[in-house]
C-alpha positions as CSV (number, residue, x, y, z in Angstrom):
1,M,-92.7,130.5,1.3
2,Q,-95.0,127.7,2.8
3,S,-93.7,125.6,6.1
4,R,-93.3,122.2,4.9
5,T,-93.1,119.3,7.6
6,V,-90.0,116.9,8.1
7,S,-92.7,114.0,7.2
8,Q,-93.4,115.7,3.7
9,L,-90.0,116.6,2.6
10,L,-88.9,113.1,3.3
11,S,-91.6,111.5,1.2
12,Q,-90.5,114.0,-2.1
13,E,-89.3,111.9,-4.6
14,I,-87.9,115.0,-6.4
15,T,-85.5,117.7,-5.4
16,L,-87.0,121.2,-4.5
17,T,-85.6,124.7,-4.2
18,D,-86.4,127.1,-1.4
19,V,-88.1,124.8,1.4
20,E,-88.8,126.1,4.6
21,I,-89.1,124.1,8.1
22,K,-89.4,124.6,11.6
23,G,-88.8,122.0,14.4
24,W,-86.8,121.3,17.1
25,V,-82.7,120.2,17.2
26,R,-82.0,116.7,18.1
27,T,-78.7,116.8,17.6
28,F,-75.9,119.4,16.2
29,R,-72.6,117.9,15.4
30,A,-69.4,119.6,13.8
31,K,-71.2,123.0,14.1
32,R,-72.4,121.8,10.7
33,F,-75.1,118.9,10.9
34,I,-78.1,119.4,12.3
35,A,-80.8,116.5,13.2
36,L,-83.8,118.4,13.0
37,N,-87.4,117.0,13.9
38,D,-91.0,118.5,14.1
39,G,-93.1,115.7,15.5
40,S,-94.6,114.6,11.8
41,T,-92.3,111.6,11.5
42,I,-90.3,109.3,13.8
43,N,-87.1,110.1,11.2
44,N,-85.1,113.4,11.5
45,I,-84.2,115.7,8.4
46,Q,-80.6,116.8,8.2
47,C,-79.7,120.3,7.8
48,V,-76.3,121.4,6.8
49,V,-75.1,124.6,8.0
50,D,-72.5,126.7,6.4
51,F,-70.7,127.6,9.4
52,E,-67.9,129.5,7.9
53,N,-70.8,131.8,6.6
54,T,-72.8,131.7,10.1
55,D,-72.7,133.9,12.8
56,E,-70.7,132.1,16.0
57,T,-73.5,133.4,18.3
58,I,-75.9,131.5,16.3
59,L,-74.0,128.5,16.2
60,K,-73.7,128.5,20.1
61,R,-77.6,128.5,20.8
62,I,-78.4,125.8,18.3
63,T,-78.4,123.1,21.3
64,T,-80.7,119.9,21.8
65,G,-84.3,121.1,22.5
66,A,-83.9,124.9,20.7
67,A,-86.8,125.6,18.3
68,I,-85.3,126.8,15.2
69,H,-86.8,128.0,11.9
70,I,-84.7,126.8,8.6
71,K,-84.8,128.1,4.9
72,G,-82.8,126.5,2.4
73,E,-82.6,124.4,-0.5
74,L,-83.4,120.5,-0.4
75,V,-80.8,118.5,-1.8
76,K,-80.0,114.5,-2.7
77,S,-78.1,113.8,0.4
78,L,-74.5,113.0,0.0
79,G,-74.1,111.0,3.0
80,K,-75.8,108.0,4.5
81,G,-78.9,107.1,6.1
82,Q,-81.1,109.7,4.4
83,N,-82.4,110.4,0.7
84,V,-82.3,114.3,1.0
85,E,-81.1,117.0,3.1
86,I,-81.3,120.4,3.5
87,N,-78.4,122.9,2.9
88,V,-79.2,125.8,5.0
89,T,-79.5,129.5,4.0
90,S,-81.2,131.1,6.6
91,L,-81.7,129.9,10.4
92,K,-83.5,131.7,13.1
93,I,-83.2,130.6,16.9
94,L,-87.2,130.8,18.2
95,G,-86.7,129.2,21.2
96,D,-83.6,128.7,22.8
97,S,-82.6,125.3,25.2
98,N,-80.2,125.6,27.8
99,P,-78.1,122.2,27.3
100,E,-76.9,122.0,31.0
101,T,-80.9,121.8,32.2
102,Y,-82.3,120.6,29.3
103,P,-83.8,117.1,30.3
104,I,-84.1,115.2,27.3
105,Q,-80.6,114.8,25.9
106,P,-79.5,112.7,23.0
107,K,-78.7,109.4,25.1
108,K,-81.0,106.3,26.6
109,H,-83.0,107.3,29.4
110,S,-85.3,105.6,31.7
111,F,-89.0,105.0,31.3
112,E,-89.4,106.3,34.8
113,F,-87.4,109.1,34.6
114,L,-89.2,110.2,31.3
115,R,-92.5,109.6,33.2
116,E,-91.0,112.4,35.7
117,N,-90.8,114.6,32.8
118,A,-93.9,113.7,30.7
119,H,-94.3,116.8,29.4
120,L,-91.2,116.7,27.5
121,R,-91.0,112.8,26.8
122,T,-92.7,113.0,23.4
123,R,-89.5,114.5,22.1
124,T,-87.7,111.0,22.1
125,N,-88.6,108.6,19.2
126,T,-90.1,106.0,21.4
127,F,-92.9,108.1,22.7
128,S,-93.4,110.2,19.9
129,A,-94.0,106.8,18.4
130,V,-96.4,105.5,20.9
131,M,-98.3,108.7,20.9
132,R,-98.7,109.0,16.9
133,L,-99.9,105.3,17.0
134,R,-102.2,106.3,19.9
135,S,-103.8,109.1,17.8
136,A,-103.8,106.9,14.9
137,L,-106.0,104.2,16.7
138,S,-108.1,106.8,18.1
139,F,-109.3,107.9,14.3
140,A,-109.5,104.4,13.1
141,I,-111.9,103.8,16.0
142,H,-114.2,106.5,15.0
143,K,-113.8,105.8,11.7
144,Y,-115.0,102.3,12.1
145,F,-118.3,103.2,14.0
146,N,-118.7,106.1,11.4
147,E,-118.7,103.6,8.6
148,N,-120.8,101.0,10.3
149,G,-123.6,103.3,10.6
150,F,-123.1,103.9,14.5
151,Y,-123.7,107.6,16.4
152,Y,-121.2,108.8,18.6
153,M,-122.6,109.5,22.3
154,H,-121.3,111.5,24.9
155,A,-121.7,109.5,28.6
156,P,-121.6,111.8,31.6
157,I,-118.7,112.1,33.2
158,I,-120.4,112.8,36.5
159,T,-122.8,110.0,37.9
160,G,-125.2,108.7,40.4
161,S,-124.7,105.0,39.7
162,D,-122.1,102.4,39.7
163,A,-122.1,100.4,36.3
164,E,-120.0,98.0,37.5
165,G,-120.9,97.3,41.4
166,A,-117.2,97.7,42.7
167,G,-117.8,100.7,44.8
168,E,-114.1,102.1,43.7
169,M,-115.3,105.4,42.5
170,F,-114.4,108.8,43.0
171,K,-116.9,111.3,45.1
172,V,-118.0,114.6,43.3
173,S,-119.1,117.0,46.1
174,S,-119.1,120.9,46.8
175,L,-119.8,120.6,50.2
176,D,-117.3,121.6,52.9
177,A,-115.0,118.9,53.5
178,K,-114.5,120.2,57.2
179,N,-118.0,120.7,58.2
180,P,-120.4,119.3,55.8
181,P,-124.3,119.3,56.7
182,L,-125.5,116.2,58.8
183,T,-128.3,114.5,58.8
184,E,-130.6,113.5,62.0
185,D,-128.8,110.0,62.3
186,G,-125.1,112.1,61.7
187,K,-124.6,111.1,58.1
188,I,-123.2,113.4,55.2
189,D,-126.7,115.0,54.0
190,Y,-126.1,114.9,50.2
191,T,-129.6,116.5,49.3
192,Q,-127.8,119.8,50.2
193,D,-124.8,119.2,47.7
194,F,-124.4,120.5,44.2
195,F,-126.7,117.6,42.6
196,G,-129.1,117.1,45.4
197,K,-127.3,113.4,45.8
198,E,-124.3,111.4,46.1
199,T,-122.5,111.7,43.1
200,N,-119.2,110.1,41.7
201,L,-116.9,110.0,38.6
202,T,-117.8,107.7,36.0
203,V,-116.9,103.9,35.6
204,S,-118.3,103.0,32.7
205,G,-120.8,104.8,30.1
206,Q,-122.5,101.6,29.4
207,L,-125.9,101.5,31.0
208,E,-126.2,105.1,29.8
209,A,-125.6,104.1,26.3
210,E,-127.8,101.0,26.6
211,T,-130.5,104.0,26.4
212,Y,-129.6,105.4,23.5
213,A,-129.3,101.9,21.8
214,M,-132.6,101.1,22.7
215,S,-134.0,104.0,20.7
216,L,-131.0,105.1,17.7
217,G,-130.4,101.2,17.3
218,K,-126.2,101.6,17.2
219,V,-124.5,103.8,19.3
220,Y,-121.0,104.4,20.9
221,T,-118.8,105.9,23.5
222,F,-115.7,106.8,23.6
223,G,-114.7,109.0,26.6
224,P,-112.8,109.3,30.2
225,T,-113.6,106.9,33.2
226,F,-112.3,106.6,36.5
227,R,-111.6,104.1,39.2
228,A,-110.4,104.9,42.9
229,E,-108.2,101.4,42.9
230,N,-105.3,101.8,44.8
231,S,-103.6,99.8,42.9
232,N,-99.5,100.3,41.4
233,T,-99.1,97.5,38.5
234,S,-98.3,98.6,35.5
235,R,-101.8,97.6,34.2
236,H,-104.0,100.0,36.1
237,L,-104.6,103.4,36.2
238,A,-107.4,105.8,38.0
239,E,-108.2,108.0,34.7
240,F,-108.1,105.8,31.3
241,W,-110.2,105.7,28.2
242,M,-113.3,103.7,27.0
243,I,-114.9,102.2,23.7
244,E,-118.3,100.8,24.6
245,P,-120.4,100.2,21.9
246,E,-124.1,99.1,22.1
247,V,-126.5,97.6,19.5
248,A,-130.4,97.0,19.4
249,F,-131.6,93.9,18.4
250,M,-128.3,91.9,18.6
251,D,-127.5,88.9,20.5
252,L,-124.0,87.6,21.7
253,A,-123.4,85.8,18.8
254,G,-123.7,89.2,16.6
255,N,-121.5,90.7,19.8
256,M,-118.8,88.4,18.9
257,D,-118.9,89.2,15.1
258,L,-118.8,92.8,15.8
259,A,-115.9,92.8,18.1
260,E,-113.7,90.5,16.1
261,D,-114.5,92.7,13.1
262,F,-113.8,95.9,14.8
263,M,-110.6,94.8,16.5
264,K,-109.2,93.3,13.0
265,S,-109.9,96.8,11.2
266,V,-108.5,98.7,13.7
267,I,-105.2,97.2,13.7
268,S,-105.2,96.8,10.2
269,Y,-105.6,100.7,10.0
270,I,-102.5,101.4,12.0
271,L,-100.3,98.6,9.9
272,E,-101.3,100.1,6.8
273,H,-100.7,103.7,8.1
274,N,-98.0,103.8,11.1
275,K,-95.3,101.7,9.2
276,E,-91.8,103.9,10.0
277,D,-93.5,104.0,14.0
278,L,-94.6,100.2,14.2
279,E,-90.8,99.0,12.6
280,F,-89.1,101.6,15.2
281,L,-91.1,99.9,18.2
282,N,-90.6,96.6,16.6
283,T,-86.9,96.8,16.7
284,R,-87.1,98.6,20.1
285,L,-88.8,95.4,21.6
286,L,-86.8,93.0,19.8
287,N,-83.6,94.3,21.8
288,E,-85.6,94.5,24.7
289,E,-86.3,90.5,24.5
290,K,-82.4,90.1,24.1
291,T,-81.7,91.3,27.4
292,K,-84.5,88.7,29.0
293,P,-83.7,85.4,30.2
294,Q,-84.6,82.8,27.0
295,T,-87.6,81.4,29.0
296,E,-89.3,85.0,29.7
297,R,-88.8,85.8,25.9
298,S,-91.6,86.5,23.5
299,D,-92.6,83.8,20.6
300,M,-93.7,87.2,18.2
301,S,-92.7,90.2,17.9
302,L,-94.7,93.3,18.2
303,I,-95.7,93.2,14.4
304,E,-96.0,89.8,14.4
305,K,-98.4,89.6,17.0
306,L,-100.4,92.7,15.0
307,N,-100.6,90.2,12.2
308,F,-101.3,87.2,14.5
309,V,-104.8,89.3,14.9
310,T,-105.6,90.5,11.4
311,E,-105.0,87.3,9.8
312,N,-106.5,84.6,11.8
313,N,-110.2,83.7,13.0
314,F,-111.1,84.2,16.6
315,K,-111.5,80.6,17.9
316,R,-114.8,80.9,19.9
317,V,-114.5,78.7,22.9
318,S,-117.4,78.4,26.0
319,Y,-115.8,79.0,29.3
320,T,-116.8,75.3,30.3
321,E,-114.2,74.1,27.6
322,A,-111.4,76.4,28.5
323,I,-111.7,75.3,31.9
324,D,-111.4,71.5,30.9
325,I,-108.7,72.5,28.6
326,L,-106.7,74.1,31.4
327,R,-107.3,71.4,34.2
328,N,-105.9,68.9,32.1
329,S,-102.7,71.2,30.6
330,K,-99.4,70.6,31.0
331,P,-98.5,73.9,33.0
332,N,-101.4,73.3,35.6
333,K,-101.0,69.2,36.2
334,K,-96.9,70.0,36.5
335,K,-98.5,73.3,38.8
336,K,-95.9,75.8,36.7
337,F,-99.3,78.4,36.8
338,K,-99.1,80.6,39.6
339,Y,-103.2,80.1,39.9
340,I,-103.7,76.3,39.9
341,I,-107.2,75.5,37.8
342,N,-109.1,73.1,40.1
343,E,-112.4,73.4,39.7
344,W,-115.2,75.1,37.2
345,G,-116.3,78.8,38.4
346,A,-112.6,80.1,39.0
347,D,-112.0,83.3,37.6
348,L,-109.3,83.2,34.8
349,Q,-106.1,84.9,35.3
350,S,-103.5,86.8,32.5
351,E,-101.2,83.2,32.2
352,H,-104.4,81.1,31.6
353,E,-105.8,83.3,29.0
354,R,-102.3,83.6,27.2
355,F,-101.8,80.1,27.6
356,L,-105.1,79.2,25.7
357,V,-103.9,81.9,22.8
358,E,-100.3,81.3,22.3
359,K,-100.1,77.6,23.0
360,H,-103.3,75.7,22.8
361,F,-105.3,77.2,20.2
362,K,-102.7,79.2,18.6
363,C,-104.9,82.2,17.3
364,P,-107.0,85.0,19.2
365,V,-109.9,83.5,21.2
366,I,-113.1,84.5,22.3
367,L,-114.4,82.9,25.7
368,F,-118.4,82.9,26.4
369,D,-121.0,81.8,28.7
370,Y,-119.2,82.7,32.4
371,P,-120.0,82.2,35.6
372,A,-123.0,84.5,36.5
373,N,-121.3,84.9,39.8
374,I,-117.8,86.2,38.8
375,K,-119.7,89.0,35.8
376,A,-121.7,91.9,36.3
377,F,-125.3,92.0,37.4
378,Y,-126.5,93.2,33.5
379,M,-125.5,90.0,31.8
380,R,-128.3,87.9,30.4
381,L,-128.5,84.8,32.4
382,N,-128.7,81.7,30.5
383,E,-131.1,78.7,30.8
384,D,-129.3,77.0,32.8
385,G,-129.3,79.6,35.6
386,K,-125.6,79.6,36.2
387,T,-124.2,81.2,33.6
388,V,-124.5,84.5,31.6
389,R,-124.0,85.5,28.2
390,A,-120.7,87.3,28.4
391,M,-117.7,87.2,26.3
392,D,-114.0,88.4,26.7
393,I,-111.6,88.4,23.6
394,L,-108.1,87.5,24.5
395,F,-104.8,88.4,22.7
396,P,-101.3,87.1,22.5
397,G,-98.8,88.8,25.4
398,I,-102.0,90.6,27.2
399,G,-104.8,88.1,27.5
400,E,-108.1,89.1,28.0
401,I,-108.4,92.7,26.1
402,V,-112.3,93.5,25.3
403,G,-115.3,92.2,27.6
404,G,-118.5,92.1,26.6
405,A,-122.3,90.5,26.7
406,Q,-125.8,90.4,25.8
407,R,-127.8,92.5,28.4
408,E,-130.4,90.8,30.6
409,E,-133.4,92.3,28.5
410,R,-136.0,90.7,30.7
411,L,-137.5,93.0,33.4
412,D,-138.0,90.1,36.3
413,V,-134.6,88.4,35.8
414,L,-132.9,91.6,36.2
415,K,-134.6,93.2,39.0
416,E,-134.2,89.5,40.9
417,K,-130.2,90.2,39.9
418,M,-130.2,93.4,41.4
419,A,-132.2,92.2,44.7
420,A,-129.3,89.4,45.1
421,L,-126.6,92.1,44.8
422,N,-128.5,95.0,46.9
423,I,-128.8,97.3,44.0
424,P,-131.6,99.7,45.2
425,E,-134.3,100.2,42.1
426,E,-134.6,103.4,42.6
427,D,-131.2,104.3,41.7
428,L,-131.6,102.8,38.4
429,W,-135.1,103.4,37.9
430,W,-134.6,104.6,34.2
431,Y,-132.4,101.5,33.4
432,L,-135.1,99.3,34.8
433,D,-137.6,101.3,32.2
434,L,-135.9,100.2,29.2
435,R,-137.5,96.8,30.1
436,K,-140.7,98.1,30.5
437,F,-141.2,100.2,27.4
438,G,-140.4,98.0,24.3
439,T,-137.6,96.1,25.8
440,A,-136.0,94.2,23.3
441,V,-132.3,91.6,22.7
442,H,-129.3,94.2,22.9
443,S,-125.5,93.7,23.4
444,G,-122.3,95.6,23.9
445,F,-118.6,95.4,24.7
446,G,-116.2,97.5,26.4
447,L,-112.4,98.0,25.1
448,G,-109.8,99.8,27.7
449,F,-108.2,102.3,25.2
450,E,-105.0,102.3,26.9
451,R,-104.5,98.3,26.7
452,L,-105.4,98.2,23.2
453,V,-102.2,101.0,23.0
454,M,-100.4,98.8,25.0
455,F,-101.0,95.8,22.7
456,A,-100.4,97.9,19.4
457,T,-97.1,99.8,20.6
458,G,-95.6,96.8,22.7
459,M,-95.5,99.2,26.0
460,G,-95.0,97.1,29.1
461,N,-96.4,99.9,31.5
462,I,-100.2,101.4,31.1
463,R,-98.3,104.5,32.6
464,D,-96.3,105.0,29.0
465,V,-99.2,105.2,26.6
466,I,-101.0,108.2,27.9
467,P,-100.0,111.4,28.1
468,F,-100.4,112.3,31.6
469,P,-101.0,108.8,33.6
470,R,-103.2,109.3,37.1
471,T,-102.0,106.9,39.5
472,P,-102.3,106.4,43.2
473,Q,-100.0,109.6,44.8
474,N,-99.8,110.9,41.6
475,A,-101.7,113.8,39.6
476,E,-98.5,115.6,38.3
477,F,-99.0,117.7,35.2
């Protein structure tokens, strides 16, 4: 007999006989009703045990967290809350669970407690829903690029360059930490290291993706990236995943078109294919909002935010126009913003970005043409000499979610920008080669995957949308 999933059985429109299922016990009440879940859906299936004809020792082993194998008949349910249930004819315990030590009990647990038990937290409704959505979003991303003629590229995880110029990178070395080889001037001699040079974990695959775009046309990376930033905020991880498409012969306008279409596509996918999980998380978020002060409550539910993205055209606004709007806004004039906007050149904060999206334009916003001094060296300098062809996409509730730019394709300008920032040409000789041999306009953007999952699930802490978060002083599991 073929074993079925809970999802398959709950979706049946006709009564089956002789069904078989395996899963984990969520609850067992009255020595009769088992709520069984196998991870295929947020919903449990009720399994009804004939306790008078079941061995008492078996009944005692049916505890929360136990893995069991059930055979029985799928029938129309007599109770409320489910259409079908299983009348159990055979029950086997596959793995016991001690009710005194099993941490995931059928009660409300704090997210902090569940992070401490991250190996088991997907047995809760909230985290099983989040991780199913994470999986669906990942599939939707690959699906979108595959259907639009992109090639998937695996950028190196170990690199000798710093794409962002941030300097906050994890070193990769095989040298003896207590007794490393030294040069004559007393510095560590990395020529004797495994790679013969100083190397780090990557902060971005963008620069390498550009090289492939300039031969394959349209490529994307989707892989792990690392930042050694000593930050414990709800929006930072030391290890996270990035999606970075790069396209040859595409300017900033085309980049904005691509990013908008891409974001709408992946969010539309989960709205269509993950309705049960989204409805559960939507209800969870609405209940959470009720506990907040009125002034801190969101104007939109989770599903409303997702529809807000898919149903609205993204408003394109220059940085200069946005600064004027913010400078003259009521929150700025009445000093309600934490960071007051006084002059052009300010680096916008989440509160400013959310104001533009949620209060002023009431739609997703793409800001473009940022001041050159607050953006990376590889962004194309505009003719005014003070702005670059950068763009950020702003969403409700979260602010910036996508950052991208038209890349600087002119060799002389790129070399000048690198010199101004003390970036040695010899470190990026291969990147400069792209501007020597068939240079052309090209563009791309980056999307932090966990930031997207946060937006799609309504979770407030980035540590709750990745299976095993890596943060300062924490590399458990």
